[in-house]
N, C-alpha and C positions, 0 to 999 in steps of 0.2 A: 579443499573448497576450490571451486571453479572461478571463472571470470565473472565480473559484474557487468550487468546489462545497464547502459546509461542512455540518457536521452539522445544523445549522438547516434548510438546504435539504433534506437528506435526510428529516428529520422532517416537514417541511411536504409533501414528496411523498407519504410514507406516509399522512399525514393526509387529503391529497386522494384518493389512490387506493384506499386500504384502508377508510378511513371510521372509523378509531379517533379518539379525542379527540386534541388536540394534546399533552397530557401523556403519554398512552399511546404515541403515535407517537414521541416523543422518548425515552421509556423503552425502547421496542423497538429503536430505533437504538442507543442507548447499550449495551443488552444485546448485540446482535449484535457491535458493535465490541469490547466487553469479552471475549467469547468468542474472537474472532479474536485479540486481543492475547495473552490467557492461552495459547492454543495455540502461538502464535509463541514465547512466552518459554520454553515447555516443548520448543521445537524441533520441534513438529509442523508439517507443511505445512497450508496453509489453501488448498483448491482450490474455486473458484467457477466452476461450469460455464459455459461461453460467455464467461467474463470473463478469468480467469487464476488463477495459483498463486503464493502468497506462501510463501517459506520463508526459514530462516535458515541462513546458511553460515558456516563456520569459516574464518578467513583466518590463514594462517601468520605468524609473525614475519619481518621482512625489514628490509633496510637501505634507507632512503629518503635523499632529498638536499634540503636547503634550497634552493629555487630562487634565492633572493636571494644566498646566501653561498657555496653549492656544498658546504657542510658535510654530512657524512654524519650521518644521525639514525637511531637504531633505531625501528622501528615495531613495536609489541608485538602479540602475536597478539590477535584480536578476533572477535566474532560480527558479522555483517552481515546486514541484511534484504534479500531479493532479490524481485523480482517478474517473473514470465514471463507475458506476455499470451497468451491463447488465440488459435488461428488466426482464429476469428470476430472477435475484438476487433481483431487486426491488420488484418483486411480492412475492418472498419468504419472504423477510423482512416485506412487508406489511401484509402477511398472519399471521405472528408472532404476529402483533399487534392486530389482531382479535381474538386471542386465549383467 
């Protein structure tokens, strides 16, 4: 596995590419992430062209099983975050496998 891309890395990229100050770049990245998070909390989709779509899905209650003991355990209904990459993103990742 490679390196992890962090908020700081994103702010640094905005700083280099856009020319905002470091503080303005960090504020911009924070603002974008906050808008995305707020939309997902409200169960809106977040679609980023050529990247992918984030959405929240409702999972129903079900019976699970403890793998160690085999005991049945109820799993409560919950909301989960999902990501579907765009076709372009899938192709870019696949190309990386061929290098």
